[in-house]
Structures are given as structure tokens and as C-alpha cells.
PyMOL Python script that loads the backbone (N, CA, C, O; Angstrom):
from pymol import cmd

cmd.read_pdbstr("""\
ATOM      1  N   MET A   1     108.388  95.533  85.489  1.00  0.00           N
ATOM      2  CA  MET A   1     107.503  95.668  84.352  1.00  0.00           C
ATOM      3  C   MET A   1     107.775  94.498  83.407  1.00  0.00           C
ATOM      4  O   MET A   1     108.927  94.132  83.175  1.00  0.00           O
ATOM      5  N   LEU A   2     106.728  93.929  82.879  1.00  0.00           N
ATOM      6  CA  LEU A   2     106.868  92.813  81.956  1.00  0.00           C
ATOM      7  C   LEU A   2     106.945  93.303  80.516  1.00  0.00           C
ATOM      8  O   LEU A   2     106.291  94.274  80.137  1.00  0.00           O
ATOM      9  N   CYS A   3     107.744  92.622  79.737  1.00  0.00           N
ATOM     10  CA  CYS A   3     107.904  92.957  78.318  1.00  0.00           C
ATOM     11  C   CYS A   3     106.606  92.652  77.580  1.00  0.00           C
ATOM     12  O   CYS A   3     106.048  91.570  77.762  1.00  0.00           O
ATOM     13  N   PRO A   4     106.106  93.569  76.752  1.00  0.00           N
ATOM     14  CA  PRO A   4     104.861  93.306  76.028  1.00  0.00           C
ATOM     15  C   PRO A   4     105.033  92.265  74.922  1.00  0.00           C
ATOM     16  O   PRO A   4     104.041  91.724  74.432  1.00  0.00           O
ATOM     17  N   ARG A   5     106.261  91.978  74.524  1.00  0.00           N
ATOM     18  CA  ARG A   5     106.500  91.022  73.442  1.00  0.00           C
ATOM     19  C   ARG A   5     106.652  89.586  73.957  1.00  0.00           C
ATOM     20  O   ARG A   5     106.033  88.667  73.420  1.00  0.00           O
ATOM     21  N   CYS A   6     107.477  89.392  74.999  1.00  0.00           N
ATOM     22  CA  CYS A   6     107.782  88.024  75.434  1.00  0.00           C
ATOM     23  C   CYS A   6     107.383  87.732  76.886  1.00  0.00           C
ATOM     24  O   CYS A   6     107.546  86.602  77.345  1.00  0.00           O
ATOM     25  N   ASN A   7     106.873  88.705  77.602  1.00  0.00           N
ATOM     26  CA  ASN A   7     106.416  88.582  78.988  1.00  0.00           C
ATOM     27  C   ASN A   7     107.515  88.256  79.995  1.00  0.00           C
ATOM     28  O   ASN A   7     107.222  87.773  81.089  1.00  0.00           O
ATOM     29  N   ASN A   8     108.776  88.511  79.645  1.00  0.00           N
ATOM     30  CA  ASN A   8     109.864  88.430  80.605  1.00  0.00           C
ATOM     31  C   ASN A   8     110.047  89.811  81.220  1.00  0.00           C
ATOM     32  O   ASN A   8     109.425  90.780  80.783  1.00  0.00           O
ATOM     33  N   TYR A   9     110.898  89.896  82.231  1.00  0.00           N
ATOM     34  CA  TYR A   9     111.102  91.177  82.882  1.00  0.00           C
ATOM     35  C   TYR A   9     111.860  92.138  81.979  1.00  0.00           C
ATOM     36  O   TYR A   9     112.835  91.757  81.330  1.00  0.00           O
ATOM     37  N   SER A  10     111.411  93.374  81.942  1.00  0.00           N
ATOM     38  CA  SER A  10     112.125  94.433  81.231  1.00  0.00           C
ATOM     39  C   SER A  10     112.629  95.426  82.277  1.00  0.00           C
ATOM     40  O   SER A  10     112.083  95.515  83.377  1.00  0.00           O
ATOM     41  N   TYR A  11     113.653  96.153  81.928  1.00  0.00           N
ATOM     42  CA  TYR A  11     114.312  97.042  82.867  1.00  0.00           C
ATOM     43  C   TYR A  11     114.268  98.477  82.370  1.00  0.00           C
ATOM     44  O   TYR A  11     114.291  98.734  81.167  1.00  0.00           O
ATOM     45  N   ARG A  12     114.205  99.403  83.309  1.00  0.00           N
ATOM     46  CA  ARG A  12     114.223 100.827  82.960  1.00  0.00           C
ATOM     47  C   ARG A  12     115.591 101.197  82.422  1.00  0.00           C
ATOM     48  O   ARG A  12     116.616 100.757  82.944  1.00  0.00           O
ATOM     49  N   ILE A  13     115.600 102.011  81.370  1.00  0.00           N
ATOM     50  CA  ILE A  13     116.839 102.548  80.841  1.00  0.00           C
ATOM     51  C   ILE A  13     116.686 104.057  80.708  1.00  0.00           C
ATOM     52  O   ILE A  13     115.585 104.589  80.846  1.00  0.00           O
ATOM     53  N   LYS A  14     117.772 104.733  80.444  1.00  0.00           N
ATOM     54  CA  LYS A  14     117.767 106.187  80.346  1.00  0.00           C
ATOM     55  C   LYS A  14     116.913 106.652  79.165  1.00  0.00           C
ATOM     56  O   LYS A  14     116.956 106.064  78.084  1.00  0.00           O
ATOM     57  N   ARG A  15     116.135 107.718  79.389  1.00  0.00           N
ATOM     58  CA  ARG A  15     115.274 108.248  78.336  1.00  0.00           C
ATOM     59  C   ARG A  15     116.104 108.918  77.251  1.00  0.00           C
ATOM     60  O   ARG A  15     117.218 109.382  77.496  1.00  0.00           O
ATOM     61  N   LYS A  16     115.541 108.961  76.047  1.00  0.00           N
ATOM     62  CA  LYS A  16     116.167 109.628  74.907  1.00  0.00           C
ATOM     63  C   LYS A  16     115.594 111.032  74.789  1.00  0.00           C
ATOM     64  O   LYS A  16     114.539 111.312  75.358  1.00  0.00           O
ATOM     65  N   PRO A  17     116.270 111.924  74.060  1.00  0.00           N
ATOM     66  CA  PRO A  17     115.752 113.299  73.914  1.00  0.00           C
ATOM     67  C   PRO A  17     114.330 113.352  73.358  1.00  0.00           C
ATOM     68  O   PRO A  17     113.556 114.226  73.749  1.00  0.00           O
ATOM     69  N   ASN A  18     113.971 112.444  72.462  1.00  0.00           N
ATOM     70  CA  ASN A  18     112.607 112.431  71.920  1.00  0.00           C
ATOM     71  C   ASN A  18     111.578 112.120  73.001  1.00  0.00           C
ATOM     72  O   ASN A  18     110.454 112.619  72.954  1.00  0.00           O
ATOM     73  N   ASP A  19     111.961 111.296  73.974  1.00  0.00           N
ATOM     74  CA  ASP A  19     111.055 110.980  75.078  1.00  0.00           C
ATOM     75  C   ASP A  19     110.802 112.217  75.930  1.00  0.00           C
ATOM     76  O   ASP A  19     109.681 112.450  76.382  1.00  0.00           O
ATOM     77  N   ARG A  20     111.833 112.997  76.143  1.00  0.00           N
ATOM     78  CA  ARG A  20     111.685 114.231  76.922  1.00  0.00           C
ATOM     79  C   ARG A  20     110.796 115.234  76.185  1.00  0.00           C
ATOM     80  O   ARG A  20     109.990 115.931  76.802  1.00  0.00           O
ATOM     81  N   LEU A  21     110.951 115.300  74.857  1.00  0.00           N
ATOM     82  CA  LEU A  21     110.112 116.188  74.050  1.00  0.00           C
ATOM     83  C   LEU A  21     108.651 115.738  74.123  1.00  0.00           C
ATOM     84  O   LEU A  21     107.748 116.564  74.259  1.00  0.00           O
ATOM     85  N   LEU A  22     108.429 114.454  74.033  1.00  0.00           N
ATOM     86  CA  LEU A  22     107.067 113.926  74.131  1.00  0.00           C
ATOM     87  C   LEU A  22     106.450 114.259  75.483  1.00  0.00           C
ATOM     88  O   LEU A  22     105.264 114.577  75.571  1.00  0.00           O
ATOM     89  N   SER A  23     107.259 114.185  76.531  1.00  0.00           N
ATOM     90  CA  SER A  23     106.777 114.527  77.863  1.00  0.00           C
ATOM     91  C   SER A  23     106.388 116.003  77.937  1.00  0.00           C
ATOM     92  O   SER A  23     105.387 116.352  78.562  1.00  0.00           O
ATOM     93  N   LEU A  24     107.173 116.863  77.303  1.00  0.00           N
ATOM     94  CA  LEU A  24     106.843 118.289  77.279  1.00  0.00           C
ATOM     95  C   LEU A  24     105.577 118.559  76.478  1.00  0.00           C
ATOM     96  O   LEU A  24     104.756 119.388  76.871  1.00  0.00           O
ATOM     97  N   LEU A  25     105.415 117.864  75.359  1.00  0.00           N
ATOM     98  CA  LEU A  25     104.242 118.075  74.511  1.00  0.00           C
ATOM     99  C   LEU A  25     102.948 117.633  75.179  1.00  0.00           C
ATOM    100  O   LEU A  25     101.883 118.182  74.896  1.00  0.00           O
ATOM    101  N   THR A  26     103.033 116.652  76.055  1.00  0.00           N
ATOM    102  CA  THR A  26     101.835 116.202  76.763  1.00  0.00           C
ATOM    103  C   THR A  26     101.646 116.982  78.065  1.00  0.00           C
ATOM    104  O   THR A  26     100.772 116.647  78.864  1.00  0.00           O
ATOM    105  N   LEU A  27     102.448 118.006  78.279  1.00  0.00           N
ATOM    106  CA  LEU A  27     102.375 118.882  79.450  1.00  0.00           C
ATOM    107  C   LEU A  27     102.556 118.112  80.760  1.00  0.00           C
ATOM    108  O   LEU A  27     102.051 118.524  81.804  1.00  0.00           O
ATOM    109  N   GLY A  28     103.270 117.006  80.697  1.00  0.00           N
ATOM    110  CA  GLY A  28     103.544 116.234  81.892  1.00  0.00           C
ATOM    111  C   GLY A  28     102.353 115.454  82.414  1.00  0.00           C
ATOM    112  O   GLY A  28     102.364 115.004  83.559  1.00  0.00           O
ATOM    113  N   LEU A  29     101.323 115.286  81.592  1.00  0.00           N
ATOM    114  CA  LEU A  29     100.134 114.551  82.036  1.00  0.00           C
ATOM    115  C   LEU A  29     100.365 113.043  82.063  1.00  0.00           C
ATOM    116  O   LEU A  29      99.663 112.318  82.768  1.00  0.00           O
ATOM    117  N   PHE A  30     101.340 112.576  81.305  1.00  0.00           N
ATOM    118  CA  PHE A  30     101.641 111.152  81.254  1.00  0.00           C
ATOM    119  C   PHE A  30     103.080 110.927  81.673  1.00  0.00           C
ATOM    120  O   PHE A  30     103.970 111.695  81.307  1.00  0.00           O
ATOM    121  N   GLN A  31     103.305 109.877  82.438  1.00  0.00           N
ATOM    122  CA  GLN A  31     104.662 109.481  82.792  1.00  0.00           C
ATOM    123  C   GLN A  31     105.213 108.669  81.632  1.00  0.00           C
ATOM    124  O   GLN A  31     104.641 107.643  81.264  1.00  0.00           O
ATOM    125  N   ILE A  32     106.301 109.113  81.064  1.00  0.00           N
ATOM    126  CA  ILE A  32     106.903 108.418  79.940  1.00  0.00           C
ATOM    127  C   ILE A  32     108.194 107.784  80.428  1.00  0.00           C
ATOM    128  O   ILE A  32     109.120 108.479  80.846  1.00  0.00           O
ATOM    129  N   LYS A  33     108.249 106.456  80.371  1.00  0.00           N
ATOM    130  CA  LYS A  33     109.412 105.719  80.853  1.00  0.00           C
ATOM    131  C   LYS A  33     109.875 104.765  79.764  1.00  0.00           C
ATOM    132  O   LYS A  33     109.055 104.140  79.092  1.00  0.00           O
ATOM    133  N   ARG A  34     111.174 104.651  79.589  1.00  0.00           N
ATOM    134  CA  ARG A  34     111.747 103.780  78.567  1.00  0.00           C
ATOM    135  C   ARG A  34     112.210 102.481  79.223  1.00  0.00           C
ATOM    136  O   ARG A  34     112.865 102.488  80.265  1.00  0.00           O
ATOM    137  N   PHE A  35     111.855 101.376  78.588  1.00  0.00           N
ATOM    138  CA  PHE A  35     112.202 100.049  79.085  1.00  0.00           C
ATOM    139  C   PHE A  35     112.915  99.261  78.000  1.00  0.00           C
ATOM    140  O   PHE A  35     112.762  99.534  76.810  1.00  0.00           O
ATOM    141  N   LYS A  36     113.709  98.265  78.438  1.00  0.00           N
ATOM    142  CA  LYS A  36     114.386  97.378  77.512  1.00  0.00           C
ATOM    143  C   LYS A  36     114.316  95.957  78.055  1.00  0.00           C
ATOM    144  O   LYS A  36     114.510  95.723  79.248  1.00  0.00           O
ATOM    145  N   CYS A  37     114.034  95.013  77.159  1.00  0.00           N
ATOM    146  CA  CYS A  37     114.009  93.599  77.508  1.00  0.00           C
ATOM    147  C   CYS A  37     115.316  92.982  77.007  1.00  0.00           C
ATOM    148  O   CYS A  37     115.671  93.127  75.837  1.00  0.00           O
ATOM    149  N   PHE A  38     116.020  92.300  77.892  1.00  0.00           N
ATOM    150  CA  PHE A  38     117.295  91.705  77.515  1.00  0.00           C
ATOM    151  C   PHE A  38     117.133  90.280  76.976  1.00  0.00           C
ATOM    152  O   PHE A  38     118.118  89.642  76.606  1.00  0.00           O
ATOM    153  N   TYR A  39     115.895  89.780  76.930  1.00  0.00           N
ATOM    154  CA  TYR A  39     115.647  88.450  76.378  1.00  0.00           C
ATOM    155  C   TYR A  39     115.322  88.525  74.887  1.00  0.00           C
ATOM    156  O   TYR A  39     115.908  87.797  74.085  1.00  0.00           O
ATOM    157  N   CYS A  40     114.387  89.408  74.514  1.00  0.00           N
ATOM    158  CA  CYS A  40     113.994  89.517  73.105  1.00  0.00           C
ATOM    159  C   CYS A  40     114.488  90.821  72.464  1.00  0.00           C
ATOM    160  O   CYS A  40     114.225  91.069  71.287  1.00  0.00           O
ATOM    161  N   TYR A  41     115.199  91.650  73.229  1.00  0.00           N
ATOM    162  CA  TYR A  41     115.792  92.908  72.762  1.00  0.00           C
ATOM    163  C   TYR A  41     114.755  93.956  72.373  1.00  0.00           C
ATOM    164  O   TYR A  41     115.049  94.867  71.599  1.00  0.00           O
ATOM    165  N   TRP A  42     113.547  93.830  72.905  1.00  0.00           N
ATOM    166  CA  TRP A  42     112.535  94.865  72.698  1.00  0.00           C
ATOM    167  C   TRP A  42     112.949  96.103  73.483  1.00  0.00           C
ATOM    168  O   TRP A  42     113.462  95.999  74.597  1.00  0.00           O
ATOM    169  N   GLU A  43     112.723  97.274  72.897  1.00  0.00           N
ATOM    170  CA  GLU A  43     112.965  98.532  73.586  1.00  0.00           C
ATOM    171  C   GLU A  43     111.845  99.486  73.212  1.00  0.00           C
ATOM    172  O   GLU A  43     111.489  99.593  72.038  1.00  0.00           O
ATOM    173  N   GLY A  44     111.290 100.175  74.190  1.00  0.00           N
ATOM    174  CA  GLY A  44     110.216 101.100  73.903  1.00  0.00           C
ATOM    175  C   GLY A  44     109.796 101.868  75.133  1.00  0.00           C
ATOM    176  O   GLY A  44     110.340 101.691  76.223  1.00  0.00           O
ATOM    177  N   ILE A  45     108.810 102.732  74.928  1.00  0.00           N
ATOM    178  CA  ILE A  45     108.309 103.523  76.039  1.00  0.00           C
ATOM    179  C   ILE A  45     106.973 102.966  76.503  1.00  0.00           C
ATOM    180  O   ILE A  45     106.181 102.440  75.721  1.00  0.00           O
ATOM    181  N   ILE A  46     106.759 103.099  77.775  1.00  0.00           N
ATOM    182  CA  ILE A  46     105.485 102.710  78.371  1.00  0.00           C
ATOM    183  C   ILE A  46     104.990 103.931  79.128  1.00  0.00           C
ATOM    184  O   ILE A  46     105.700 104.482  79.970  1.00  0.00           O
ATOM    185  N   THR A  47     103.781 104.344  78.827  1.00  0.00           N
ATOM    186  CA  THR A  47     103.240 105.534  79.471  1.00  0.00           C
ATOM    187  C   THR A  47     102.277 105.123  80.562  1.00  0.00           C
ATOM    188  O   THR A  47     101.632 104.077  80.487  1.00  0.00           O
ATOM    189  N   GLY A  48     102.195 105.946  81.554  1.00  0.00           N
ATOM    190  CA  GLY A  48     101.244 105.746  82.633  1.00  0.00           C
ATOM    191  C   GLY A  48     100.686 107.093  83.023  1.00  0.00           C
ATOM    192  O   GLY A  48     101.366 108.111  82.896  1.00  0.00           O
ATOM    193  N   LYS A  49      99.468 107.110  83.493  1.00  0.00           N
ATOM    194  CA  LYS A  49      98.863 108.364  83.915  1.00  0.00           C
ATOM    195  C   LYS A  49      99.465 108.818  85.218  1.00  0.00           C
ATOM    196  O   LYS A  49      99.691 108.017  86.125  1.00  0.00           O
ATOM    197  N   LYS A  50      99.722 110.094  85.310  1.00  0.00           N
ATOM    198  CA  LYS A  50     100.206 110.690  86.546  1.00  0.00           C
ATOM    199  C   LYS A  50      99.001 111.094  87.376  1.00  0.00           C
ATOM    200  O   LYS A  50      98.063 111.702  86.860  1.00  0.00           O
ATOM    201  N   MET A  51      99.022 110.770  88.616  1.00  0.00           N
ATOM    202  CA  MET A  51      97.944 111.164  89.505  1.00  0.00           C
ATOM    203  C   MET A  51      98.352 112.423  90.233  1.00  0.00           C
ATOM    204  O   MET A  51      99.316 112.419  90.998  1.00  0.00           O
ATOM    205  N   ARG A  52      97.636 113.486  90.005  1.00  0.00           N
ATOM    206  CA  ARG A  52      97.928 114.739  90.701  1.00  0.00           C
ATOM    207  C   ARG A  52      96.806 115.032  91.673  1.00  0.00           C
ATOM    208  O   ARG A  52      95.628 114.990  91.319  1.00  0.00           O
ATOM    209  N   MET A  53      97.182 115.324  92.882  1.00  0.00           N
ATOM    210  CA  MET A  53      96.195 115.619  93.925  1.00  0.00           C
ATOM    211  C   MET A  53      96.177 117.131  94.140  1.00  0.00           C
ATOM    212  O   MET A  53      97.224 117.776  94.198  1.00  0.00           O
ATOM    213  N   SER A  54      95.005 117.668  94.253  1.00  0.00           N
ATOM    214  CA  SER A  54      94.889 119.096  94.564  1.00  0.00           C
ATOM    215  C   SER A  54      94.509 119.265  96.023  1.00  0.00           C
ATOM    216  O   SER A  54      93.839 118.407  96.597  1.00  0.00           O
ATOM    217  N   ASN A  55      94.926 120.343  96.612  1.00  0.00           N
ATOM    218  CA  ASN A  55      94.656 120.601  98.028  1.00  0.00           C
ATOM    219  C   ASN A  55      93.429 121.501  98.208  1.00  0.00           C
ATOM    220  O   ASN A  55      93.374 122.271  99.167  1.00  0.00           O
ATOM    221  N   SER A  56      92.471 121.422  97.328  1.00  0.00           N
ATOM    222  CA  SER A  56      91.301 122.301  97.474  1.00  0.00           C
ATOM    223  C   SER A  56      90.154 121.645  98.167  1.00  0.00           C
ATOM    224  O   SER A  56      89.108 122.267  98.357  1.00  0.00           O
TER     225      SER A  56
END
""", "prot")
cmd.dss("prot")
cmd.show_as("cartoon", "prot")
cmd.util.cbc("prot")
cmd.orient("prot")
């Protein structure tokens, strides 16, 4: 994943309790992942839509 601030590579880091709460509040509809850039020290969450397939 590229850093939104400096466009260098950012790395996944462990989620914080607030991130887990946000995931619960959205009922798991969005993937919430925390990233950190070691070049510009940006840290934040990036959300992505979860694709759920139904067997109907």
C-alpha cells in the first residue's frame, strides 16, 4: 500500500482499540486496516469494502 502523503510504501501495523470499535460500529461492512509510513511517519487507517458472496 502506498502512503497517501508521500507515495512511498507503508506497512501494516497492529490495530488500536478504537479501530476495533469502528469495525464493530460499521457491522464489519468495511475492512479497517492501520498502516504506517516509515519515510514521512504518517500513520492512519485505510478502509476497503468487504466483498461478501451469498450462496443463494
